[in-house]
ZAKE-522276 format. One line per 4 residues: for each residue y, z, x of N, C-alpha, C. Coordinates in nm, 4 decimals. Atoms other than C-alpha are relative to their C-alpha. Layout:
<atoms>
Y:Z:X:Y:Z:X:Y:Z:X  ...
</atoms>
This chain:
<atoms>
-0.1245:0.0244:0.0505:-0.0010:-0.0103:0.0236:0.1256:0.0125:0.0589  -0.1302:0.0043:-0.0341:0.3420:-0.0913:0.1071:0.0931:0.1103:0.0000  -0.1217:-0.0865:0.0325:0.6169:0.1514:0.1745:0.1246:-0.0401:0.0003  -0.1128:0.0703:-0.0096:0.9548:0.0180:0.0864:0.1211:0.1234:-0.0387
-0.1352:-0.0971:0.0582:1.2984:0.2114:0.0835:0.0938:-0.0577:0.0012  -0.1464:0.0547:-0.0019:1.6134:0.1083:-0.0077:0.0840:0.1146:0.0328  -0.0914:-0.1491:-0.0464:1.8487:0.3330:0.2042:0.1727:-0.0515:-0.0383  -0.1431:0.0244:0.0449:2.2078:0.3633:0.0605:0.1032:0.0959:0.0101
-0.1149:-0.1151:-0.0230:2.5455:0.5464:0.0622:0.0408:0.0510:-0.1406  -0.0271:-0.0368:0.1409:2.6818:0.7342:-0.2301:0.0808:-0.0778:-0.0606  -0.0968:0.1190:0.0661:2.8386:0.5276:-0.5064:-0.0156:-0.1306:0.0434  0.0023:0.1222:-0.0752:2.7088:0.2024:-0.3364:-0.0398:-0.0943:-0.1335
0.0701:0.0955:0.1079:2.6775:-0.0683:-0.6481:-0.0956:-0.0955:0.0536  0.1057:0.1046:-0.0672:2.5002:-0.3238:-0.4036:-0.1419:0.0754:-0.0008  0.0928:-0.0762:-0.0146:2.2668:-0.0402:-0.3273:-0.1060:0.0031:-0.1166  0.0547:-0.0175:0.1132:2.1850:0.0271:-0.6973:-0.0629:-0.1407:-0.0223
0.0441:0.1307:0.0369:2.1334:-0.3577:-0.7491:-0.1209:-0.0367:0.0790  0.1103:0.0284:-0.1067:1.9092:-0.3913:-0.4419:-0.1276:0.0953:-0.0493  0.1154:-0.1072:0.0274:1.6847:-0.0914:-0.5563:-0.0496:-0.0609:-0.1507  0.0732:0.0809:0.1388:1.6617:-0.2688:-0.9176:-0.0808:-0.1127:0.0228
0.0482:0.1562:-0.0438:1.5806:-0.6173:-0.7558:-0.1418:0.0336:0.0521  0.1123:-0.0341:-0.0702:1.3138:-0.4479:-0.5490:-0.1032:0.0610:-0.1182  0.0832:-0.0698:0.1042:1.1583:-0.2103:-0.8396:-0.0421:-0.1138:-0.0722  0.0598:0.0988:0.1093:1.1438:-0.5258:-1.0594:-0.0944:-0.0790:0.0444
0.0795:0.0958:-0.0708:0.9925:-0.7482:-0.8218:-0.1520:0.0532:0.0193  0.1095:-0.0893:-0.0357:0.7270:-0.4712:-0.7215:-0.0863:-0.0126:-0.1548  0.0888:-0.0186:0.1381:0.6242:-0.4349:-1.1001:-0.0252:-0.1333:-0.0451  0.0371:0.1312:0.0550:0.6505:-0.7814:-1.2160:-0.1129:-0.0719:0.0762
0.1199:0.0946:-0.0590:0.4153:-0.9258:-0.9519:-0.0929:0.1107:0.0532  0.1365:-0.0634:-0.0237:0.1991:-0.6382:-0.9154:-0.0286:0.0480:0.1366  -0.0152:-0.0100:-0.1333:0.2791:-0.5693:-0.5590:-0.0483:0.1637:0.0447  0.0255:-0.1183:-0.0056:0.0869:-0.2636:-0.4545:0.1090:0.0559:0.1178
-0.1125:-0.0566:-0.0958:0.4018:-0.0518:-0.3024:0.0423:0.1240:-0.0721  -0.0654:-0.1179:0.0363:0.5705:0.2709:-0.3203:0.1513:-0.0311:0.0330  -0.1747:0.0450:-0.0075:0.9557:0.2028:-0.3817:0.0717:0.1322:-0.0020  -0.0983:-0.1449:0.0025:1.1909:0.4960:-0.2786:0.1243:-0.0259:0.0431
-0.1574:0.0069:-0.0319:1.5803:0.5180:-0.2803:0.0325:0.1150:0.0889  -0.0227:-0.1535:-0.0817:1.6928:0.7376:-0.0135:0.1590:0.0069:0.0036  -0.1457:-0.0017:-0.0301:2.0704:0.8319:0.0063:0.0282:0.1085:0.1109  0.0033:-0.1048:-0.1284:2.0978:1.0011:0.3390:0.0486:-0.0778:0.1330
-0.0732:0.0771:-0.0907:2.3591:0.8776:0.6156:-0.0974:0.0275:0.1295  0.0860:-0.0471:-0.0963:2.1054:1.0465:0.8729:-0.1220:-0.1297:0.0048  0.0920:0.0939:0.0248:1.8487:0.7788:0.7602:0.0444:-0.1236:0.0709  -0.0738:0.1259:-0.0691:2.0982:0.4926:0.8499:0.0144:0.0112:0.1454
-0.0298:-0.0189:-0.1317:2.1843:0.6446:1.1897:-0.1271:-0.0137:0.0766  0.1421:0.0147:-0.0539:1.7869:0.6671:1.2643:-0.0391:-0.1498:0.0230  0.0363:0.1493:0.0093:1.7537:0.3105:1.2032:0.1060:-0.0613:0.0996  -0.1096:0.0807:-0.0903:2.0790:0.2245:1.4192:0.0615:-0.0823:-0.0863
-0.0896:0.0990:0.1145:2.2346:0.0618:1.0926:0.0903:0.0793:-0.0643  -0.1206:-0.0702:0.0549:2.5686:0.1413:0.9663:0.0687:-0.0633:-0.1271  -0.0403:0.0823:0.1052:2.6021:-0.0987:0.6832:-0.1062:0.0314:-0.0989  0.0785:0.0098:0.0970:2.4425:-0.0859:0.3290:-0.0098:-0.0733:-0.0661
0.1344:-0.0657:0.0138:2.2227:-0.1250:0.1432:-0.0895:-0.0364:0.1301  0.1183:0.0347:-0.1000:1.9033:-0.1416:0.3889:-0.0991:0.0031:-0.0556  0.1258:-0.0124:0.0543:1.5902:-0.2435:0.2892:-0.1089:-0.0075:0.1292  0.1090:-0.0593:-0.0931:1.2788:-0.0902:0.5037:-0.1370:-0.0354:-0.0702
0.1600:0.0067:0.0494:0.9209:-0.1979:0.4551:-0.0859:0.0073:0.1066  0.0530:-0.0686:-0.1031:0.6946:-0.0352:0.6267:0.0398:0.0266:0.1645  -0.0887:-0.0390:-0.0932:0.9183:0.1247:0.8644:0.0991:-0.1180:0.0602  -0.0881:0.1021:-0.0735:1.0995:-0.2197:0.9463:0.0933:-0.0431:-0.0775
-0.1424:0.0434:0.0869:1.4481:-0.3052:0.8753:-0.0313:-0.1355:-0.0189  -0.0063:0.1420:0.0451:1.4291:-0.6461:0.6649:0.1347:-0.0442:-0.0459  -0.1184:0.0660:0.0093:1.7824:-0.6605:0.5683:0.0885:0.1238:-0.0199  -0.0973:-0.1063:0.0167:2.1072:-0.4764:0.5892:0.1398:-0.0517:-0.0248
-0.1457:0.0447:0.0178:2.4563:-0.5047:0.4453:0.0017:-0.0798:-0.1241  -0.0164:0.0862:0.1382:2.5978:-0.7023:0.1494:0.0679:-0.1407:0.0588  0.0504:0.0035:0.1011:2.5562:-0.9472:0.0109:-0.1291:0.0384:-0.0026  0.1180:-0.0056:0.0165:2.2287:-0.8870:-0.1052:-0.0805:-0.1282:-0.0218
0.0367:0.1440:-0.0226:1.9811:-1.1645:-0.0942:-0.0480:-0.0241:-0.1252  0.0727:0.0251:0.1299:1.8373:-1.3445:-0.3965:-0.0964:0.0534:-0.0224  0.1624:-0.0814:0.0039:1.5415:-1.2200:-0.5592:-0.1006:-0.0615:0.0673  0.1067:0.0689:-0.0533:1.3341:-1.4685:-0.4206:-0.0085:0.0083:0.1377
-0.0232:-0.0532:-0.1371:1.4580:-1.3785:-0.0682:-0.0804:0.1322:-0.0082  0.0672:-0.1156:0.0090:1.3733:-1.0169:-0.1562:-0.1342:0.0020:-0.0098  0.1456:-0.0171:-0.0069:1.0227:-1.0912:-0.2701:-0.0739:-0.0421:0.1364  0.0702:0.0811:-0.1208:0.9607:-1.3060:0.0430:0.0241:0.1251:0.1281
-0.0735:-0.1195:-0.0998:1.1271:-1.0075:0.2501:-0.1283:0.1296:-0.0094  0.0742:-0.1231:0.0360:0.8983:-0.7483:0.0892:-0.1651:-0.0310:0.0112  0.1092:0.0297:-0.0174:0.5921:-0.9446:0.1044:-0.0785:-0.0564:0.0974  0.0291:0.0324:-0.1658:0.5554:-1.0761:0.4559:-0.0128:0.0990:0.0835
0.0282:-0.0978:-0.0867:0.4246:-0.8954:0.7364:0.0897:0.0043:0.1036
</atoms>
């Protein structure tokens, strides 16, 4: 099972949108994954990323910053190894 994190800042509209897109894709495509939303600046610092939102799949940063990718791109990011 994949571990997916959307790491965000407080009151980040793009972060909410990315989390929603990821959750919808995982559910609609029956992707075995645990999706977690993390609002913690320390997580960003650990990854060496200072822009939000950040999409992390199995410990690897797949996307950082705005604008968020199109849903088709997000699907590819969360399903590729």
